[in-house]
C-alpha positions as CSV (number, residue, x, y, z in Angstrom):
1,M,-61.8,61.2,-65.7
2,S,-64.7,59.0,-66.6
3,V,-67.4,58.1,-64.2
4,T,-68.7,54.5,-64.0
5,T,-71.7,53.2,-62.3
6,D,-71.5,50.0,-60.3
7,T,-75.1,48.8,-60.0
8,A,-74.0,46.1,-57.6
9,H,-73.0,48.7,-55.1
10,A,-75.4,51.4,-55.9
11,A,-76.8,53.3,-52.9
12,P,-80.4,52.5,-52.0
13,A,-83.0,54.7,-53.7
14,R,-84.3,57.6,-51.8
15,G,-87.7,57.3,-50.1
16,I,-89.4,54.4,-48.4
17,N,-88.1,51.0,-49.2
18,P,-90.2,47.8,-48.9
19,L,-89.9,46.2,-45.4
20,G,-91.4,42.8,-46.2
21,D,-88.3,40.9,-45.1
22,L,-88.4,42.3,-41.6
23,S,-88.8,39.8,-38.8
24,E,-92.2,39.4,-37.1
25,H,-90.7,40.8,-33.9
26,I,-89.7,44.1,-35.6
27,V,-93.0,44.4,-37.3
28,R,-94.8,44.0,-34.0
29,V,-92.5,46.7,-32.4
30,L,-93.3,49.0,-35.3
31,E,-97.0,48.4,-34.9
32,K,-96.9,48.9,-31.2
33,N,-95.3,52.3,-31.7
34,G,-98.0,53.4,-34.2
35,A,-96.3,52.8,-37.5
36,D,-98.7,52.3,-40.5
37,I,-97.4,49.0,-41.7
38,S,-99.4,49.1,-44.9
39,K,-97.5,52.2,-46.0
40,L,-94.1,50.6,-45.2
41,G,-94.6,47.9,-47.8
42,V,-95.0,45.1,-45.2
43,P,-97.5,42.4,-46.3
44,P,-100.4,41.7,-43.9
45,Q,-99.4,39.5,-41.0
46,P,-101.2,36.2,-40.4
47,E,-103.5,35.9,-37.4
48,P,-102.5,33.5,-34.6
49,T,-103.8,30.0,-35.3
50,D,-103.4,28.5,-31.8
51,G,-106.4,30.2,-30.1
52,L,-104.4,32.7,-28.0
53,W,-106.3,35.7,-26.8
54,E,-105.4,38.9,-28.7
55,D,-103.7,40.9,-25.9
56,V,-100.9,38.4,-25.4
57,S,-97.9,38.3,-27.6
58,V,-97.6,34.9,-29.4
59,P,-93.9,34.3,-28.5
60,Q,-94.6,35.1,-24.8
61,A,-97.6,32.8,-24.7
62,R,-95.7,30.0,-26.3
63,A,-93.0,30.4,-23.7
64,R,-95.6,30.2,-21.0
65,L,-96.9,27.0,-22.6
66,N,-93.4,25.6,-22.3
67,M,-93.2,26.6,-18.7
68,W,-96.4,24.6,-18.0
69,K,-95.0,21.6,-19.8
70,N,-91.8,21.8,-17.8
71,S,-93.6,22.0,-14.5
72,I,-95.4,18.8,-15.4
73,E,-92.2,17.1,-16.4
74,D,-90.5,18.2,-13.2
75,A,-93.3,16.4,-11.4
76,A,-92.6,13.3,-13.5
77,Q,-96.2,13.3,-14.6
78,N,-95.8,13.5,-18.4
79,E,-98.9,11.5,-19.0
80,Y,-100.9,14.4,-17.6
81,L,-100.1,16.5,-20.7
82,A,-102.6,14.5,-22.8
83,F,-105.7,15.4,-20.7
84,R,-108.2,17.9,-22.0
85,F,-111.7,18.7,-20.8
86,S,-113.1,16.5,-23.6
87,H,-111.4,13.5,-21.9
88,L,-113.1,14.0,-18.5
89,D,-116.4,12.4,-17.5
90,D,-119.2,14.2,-15.7
91,N,-117.9,13.2,-12.3
92,Q,-114.8,15.3,-12.9
93,R,-116.8,18.4,-13.5
94,P,-115.5,19.5,-17.0
95,N,-118.2,22.1,-17.6
96,T,-117.6,23.7,-14.2
97,L,-113.8,23.9,-14.9
98,R,-114.4,25.2,-18.4
99,G,-116.7,28.0,-17.2
100,W,-114.2,29.0,-14.5
101,L,-111.3,29.1,-17.0
102,D,-113.4,31.3,-19.3
103,S,-113.8,33.7,-16.4
104,L,-110.1,33.7,-15.7
105,V,-109.2,34.5,-19.3
106,E,-111.7,37.3,-19.4
107,A,-110.4,38.8,-16.2
108,K,-106.8,38.6,-17.5
109,K,-107.9,40.5,-20.7
110,L,-109.4,43.2,-18.5
111,D,-106.5,43.2,-16.0
112,A,-109.1,42.5,-13.3
113,R,-109.4,40.3,-10.3
114,P,-111.4,37.1,-11.0
115,T,-114.8,37.0,-9.4
116,V,-114.2,33.4,-8.3
117,L,-110.5,33.3,-7.3
118,N,-110.1,29.7,-6.2
119,M,-111.3,26.3,-7.3
120,L,-111.5,23.6,-4.6
121,M,-111.6,20.1,-5.9
122,P,-111.9,17.6,-3.0
123,G,-112.5,14.0,-3.4
124,P,-111.5,10.5,-2.4
125,I,-108.3,8.8,-3.6
126,G,-108.4,7.7,-7.2
127,S,-111.5,9.7,-8.1
128,G,-109.7,11.5,-11.0
129,K,-108.9,14.8,-9.3
130,S,-105.3,15.1,-10.7
131,A,-106.5,14.3,-14.2
132,A,-109.2,17.0,-14.0
133,L,-106.6,19.4,-12.6
134,S,-104.2,18.7,-15.4
135,A,-106.9,19.1,-18.0
136,L,-107.6,22.5,-16.5
137,G,-103.9,23.4,-16.6
138,N,-103.4,22.2,-20.2
139,E,-106.3,24.2,-21.4
140,A,-105.3,27.3,-19.5
141,A,-101.7,27.2,-20.8
142,E,-102.9,26.8,-24.4
143,R,-105.1,29.9,-23.9
144,G,-102.1,32.1,-22.9
145,L,-102.2,32.0,-19.1
146,W,-98.9,31.4,-17.3
147,T,-99.9,28.2,-15.6
148,L,-97.8,25.9,-13.3
149,Y,-98.4,22.6,-11.7
150,V,-96.9,21.4,-8.5
151,K,-97.8,18.9,-5.7
152,H,-98.0,20.6,-2.3
153,A,-95.5,18.2,-0.7
154,T,-93.1,18.9,-3.6
155,Y,-93.4,22.7,-3.2
156,L,-92.5,22.3,0.5
157,T,-89.5,20.2,-0.3
158,W,-88.3,22.7,-2.9
159,R,-88.6,25.5,-0.4
160,R,-85.8,24.0,1.6
161,P,-82.2,25.0,0.9
162,D,-80.6,23.3,-2.2
163,S,-83.6,21.1,-2.8
164,A,-85.2,22.7,-5.9
165,P,-84.5,21.5,-9.5
166,H,-82.6,23.5,-12.1
167,N,-80.4,25.1,-9.4
168,M,-83.3,27.3,-8.3
169,K,-82.9,29.1,-5.0
170,A,-85.6,28.8,-2.4
171,W,-86.7,32.4,-2.9
172,E,-87.0,31.7,-6.7
173,V,-89.3,28.8,-6.0
174,R,-91.6,31.0,-4.0
175,K,-91.5,33.8,-6.5
176,R,-92.4,31.5,-9.4
177,F,-95.4,29.9,-7.7
178,V,-96.7,33.1,-6.2
179,E,-96.5,35.1,-9.4
180,C,-97.9,32.7,-12.1
181,D,-101.3,33.5,-13.5
182,L,-102.8,30.2,-12.5
183,L,-101.4,27.7,-10.0
184,T,-102.7,24.1,-10.0
185,L,-101.7,22.8,-6.6
186,D,-102.2,19.1,-6.4
187,E,-102.8,17.2,-3.1
188,L,-103.2,20.1,-0.8
189,C,-102.1,19.2,2.7
190,G,-101.1,15.7,1.4
191,E,-99.2,13.6,3.9
192,M,-100.3,16.0,6.7
193,D,-103.5,14.2,7.7
194,V,-102.0,13.2,11.1
195,T,-99.3,15.7,11.8
196,A,-98.1,18.9,10.2
197,T,-94.8,20.5,11.0
198,E,-94.5,24.2,11.7
199,F,-92.4,24.7,8.6
200,A,-95.1,23.0,6.4
201,R,-97.9,25.1,8.0
202,R,-96.0,28.4,7.7
203,E,-94.9,27.8,4.0
204,T,-98.4,26.7,3.0
205,I,-100.1,29.7,4.6
206,D,-97.5,32.0,3.0
207,L,-98.1,30.7,-0.5
208,I,-101.9,30.7,-0.3
209,D,-102.2,34.0,1.4
210,A,-99.8,35.7,-1.0
211,R,-101.8,34.5,-4.0
212,I,-105.1,35.5,-2.5
213,S,-103.8,39.0,-1.6
214,A,-102.4,39.4,-5.2
215,G,-105.7,38.3,-6.8
216,R,-104.1,35.3,-8.6
217,P,-106.3,32.2,-9.0
218,T,-105.4,28.8,-7.7
219,A,-107.0,25.4,-8.2
220,Y,-106.6,22.9,-5.4
221,T,-107.1,19.2,-5.1
222,T,-107.2,17.4,-1.8
223,N,-108.1,14.1,-0.2
224,L,-108.9,15.8,3.1
225,R,-112.2,17.1,4.4
226,S,-112.4,20.8,5.3
227,R,-112.6,20.0,9.0
228,R,-111.9,17.0,11.3
229,Q,-114.8,14.6,11.4
230,P,-116.2,13.4,14.7
231,G,-114.5,10.2,15.9
232,S,-111.7,10.5,13.4
233,Q,-108.0,11.2,14.1
234,A,-107.4,12.5,10.6
235,M,-106.9,16.3,10.3
236,G,-109.0,18.5,8.1
237,V,-107.6,21.3,6.1
238,V,-108.6,23.8,8.7
239,D,-106.6,21.9,11.4
240,I,-103.5,22.5,9.2
241,L,-104.0,25.9,7.8
242,G,-106.1,27.5,10.5
243,E,-109.6,28.9,10.5
244,R,-108.7,32.4,9.3
245,L,-106.9,31.2,6.2
246,L,-109.5,28.6,5.3
247,S,-112.1,31.3,5.7
248,R,-110.3,33.5,3.2
249,L,-109.8,30.6,0.8
250,E,-113.5,29.7,0.9
251,S,-114.8,33.3,0.7
252,S,-113.9,33.5,-3.0
253,A,-114.0,29.9,-4.1
254,H,-116.1,27.4,-6.0
255,L,-116.4,23.9,-4.7
256,A,-116.2,21.2,-7.5
257,K,-116.3,17.9,-5.6
258,I,-114.9,15.0,-7.6
259,V,-116.8,11.8,-6.9
260,G,-116.8,8.3,-8.3
261,P,-115.1,5.0,-7.8
262,D,-111.3,4.5,-7.3
263,R,-110.0,4.6,-10.9
264,R,-106.8,3.0,-9.9
265,K,-108.4,-0.1,-8.3
266,P,-107.9,-3.2,-10.3
267,A,-111.0,-4.7,-11.9
268,Q,-110.4,-7.9,-9.8
269,P,-108.7,-8.0,-6.4
270,L,-105.1,-9.1,-6.6
271,D,-104.2,-12.3,-4.8
272,W,-101.1,-11.7,-2.7
């Protein structure tokens, strides 16, 4: 009986075969478990080109960036995705926000609690607070932080049964906004300057207190003063949240007051 050799179905040669066609994911798994990639015939892998800090996996960071974009889209504020620090003027405190973000990224690398946990951004209506907040969120998401945007009033609505988007349960809403690396909470205590329901007060305190206790940073904008002003019927934040919580909020916070004229006001008054 003659023996023939079919090279098309020959068994692989003994020894180590080149692994250059492995997926990036498998290569990272091998590297994480101590494999010497150079000896396995895998060519050097390119460095990330999108500025992500080195301790975050690129696919995870890109997923987080998409979650940020989705949170902006859920708020129907797609135009906010264009803002960066370079688009802000001095009144919107870009250098302050940039420095704070640097400290958050560094704390995340070290798995440490940020020194300044909260950024308070009060200011009058139309002064550019939401644009500055969105610039902060855009930059943070691009640097690998799991960042979310939500208006305070929207969060309260979503915490009611069957009110959240994407079929999320009320507990899932809380979990998402409590556990993200950075929460940008727009219009804190908005629409509560005269009255605040017990539900709104309880849910607000729960969200803020949970994030403070976990050491997760939050940036807030608000049109309200910290406390009720003499002769005014309008509440301050302390009248809604209580002195104890506001004290905790302020104890590890930086105040970046946004000033300037109303950017939404027309150049000339409209004649109605």
